[in-house]
C-alpha positions in Angstrom: 113.0 108.6 121.1 111.9 112.2 120.6 108.1 111.4 120.9 108.5 110.5 124.6 110.4 113.6 125.6 108.7 116.6 127.2 108.5 119.5 124.8 107.7 123.1 125.6 106.6 125.5 122.8 106.8 129.2 123.4 104.1 131.5 121.9 104.9 132.6 118.3 106.1 136.1 117.4 103.8 138.7 116.0 104.4 137.6 112.3 103.2 134.1 113.0 99.9 135.1 114.8 97.9 135.1 111.5 99.1 131.6 110.7 98.2 130.5 114.3 94.7 132.0 113.9 94.3 130.1 110.6 95.3 126.8 112.2 93.0 127.4 115.1 90.1 128.1 112.7 90.7 124.9 110.8 91.0 122.8 113.9 88.0 124.3 115.7 85.8 124.0 112.6 83.1 121.3 111.9 84.9 119.8 108.9 87.1 116.7 109.2 90.8 117.5 109.3 93.2 115.3 107.2 96.9 115.1 107.3 98.6 114.8 104.0 101.8 112.8 103.5 103.7 111.7 100.4 102.1 108.2 101.0 98.6 109.5 101.2 96.2 111.3 103.5 94.9 110.2 106.9 92.1 111.7 109.1 93.2 113.5 112.3 91.8 111.5 115.3 89.4 113.5 117.5 91.6 113.0 120.5 94.6 114.5 118.7 92.5 117.3 117.3 91.2 118.2 120.7 94.8 118.3 122.1 95.9 120.5 119.2 92.9 122.9 119.7 93.8 123.3 123.4 97.5 123.9 122.5 96.8 126.4 119.8 94.3 128.2 122.0 96.9 128.5 124.7 99.6 129.7 122.3 97.2 132.3 120.9 96.7 133.6 124.4 100.5 134.1 124.7 101.0 131.1 126.9 103.7 128.4 126.6 102.6 124.8 126.0 104.2 121.6 127.3 103.1 118.2 126.1 104.1 115.5 128.5 103.5 111.8 128.1 102.1 109.8 131.0 102.1 106.1 131.5 98.6 104.6 131.8 99.3 102.8 135.0 100.7 105.0 137.8 102.3 104.5 141.2 100.7 106.2 144.1 103.5 108.8 144.2 103.0 109.6 140.5 99.2 109.9 140.9 99.6 112.1 144.0 101.9 114.4 142.1 99.5 114.6 139.2 96.7 115.6 141.6 99.0 118.0 143.5 98.5 116.2 146.9 100.7 114.2 149.2 101.1 110.4 148.7 99.6 109.7 152.2 96.5 111.8 151.3 96.3 109.9 148.0 96.5 106.5 149.7 93.6 107.6 152.1 91.5 108.4 148.9 92.3 104.9 147.6 91.4 103.2 151.0 88.2 105.2 151.1 87.2 103.7 147.7 87.2 107.1 145.9 89.7 105.8 143.3 90.0 102.2 142.2 93.4 100.5 142.4 95.1 97.2 142.1 97.8 95.6 144.1 99.8 93.3 141.8 102.4 92.8 144.5 103.1 94.8 147.6 102.5 98.2 145.8 99.3 99.8 144.8 98.8 100.8 141.1 96.2 103.1 139.7 94.9 103.7 136.1 95.6 107.2 134.8 92.0 107.3 133.5 90.6 106.7 137.0 92.8 109.4 138.5 91.7 111.9 135.8 88.1 110.9 136.3 88.4 111.5 140.0 90.1 114.9 139.3 87.1 115.9 137.0 84.5 114.7 139.6 86.3 116.8 142.3 86.3 119.9 140.0 82.6 119.5 139.4 81.8 118.9 143.1 83.8 122.0 144.1 82.1 124.1 141.4 78.7 123.0 142.8 79.8 123.9 146.3 80.9 127.3 145.1 77.6 127.8 143.3 75.7 126.9 146.5 77.8 129.3 148.5 77.2 132.1 146.0 73.4 131.6 146.3 73.3 131.4 150.1 71.5 134.3 151.7 73.7 136.7 153.5 72.4 139.6 155.6 72.3 143.0 153.8 75.0 145.4 155.0 72.2 147.9 155.8 70.7 145.5 158.4 74.1 144.8 160.0 74.8 148.5 160.4 72.0 148.8 163.0 73.9 146.3 165.2 77.1 148.3 165.3 77.9 150.0 168.6 79.9 153.2 168.6 82.8 153.0 171.0 84.3 156.5 170.6 
């Protein structure tokens, strides 16, 4: 089935840039977007619209886009790969209670939504840490110059 295959789309050529900009404007607008078929019209769901906005924005920036389906229940290995960490590190996160999991048998299973939520929480936490670090007081270079000792 073609819908379950990974598909990478390369950025369009110069002649298609105007069309891409028009599609981006329609998708990013406030109006509802409808898909017309010979059988009738249907509204474009917000989740699909958001995906298309992200894809068109990336293509407009000259980036290739790959849409890859994920199962909603993942193994620890799949989840670790999604987060870019090792499986043992991921298992430690599970055991620490940072991500909920189930054990329907011998193996742990995690919900994709829980893994993505953890990933978002970590991004926000890291952003806050970076903000705090950026606002920490550091000595001015002028003050530190007085402490230098000339050795030659």
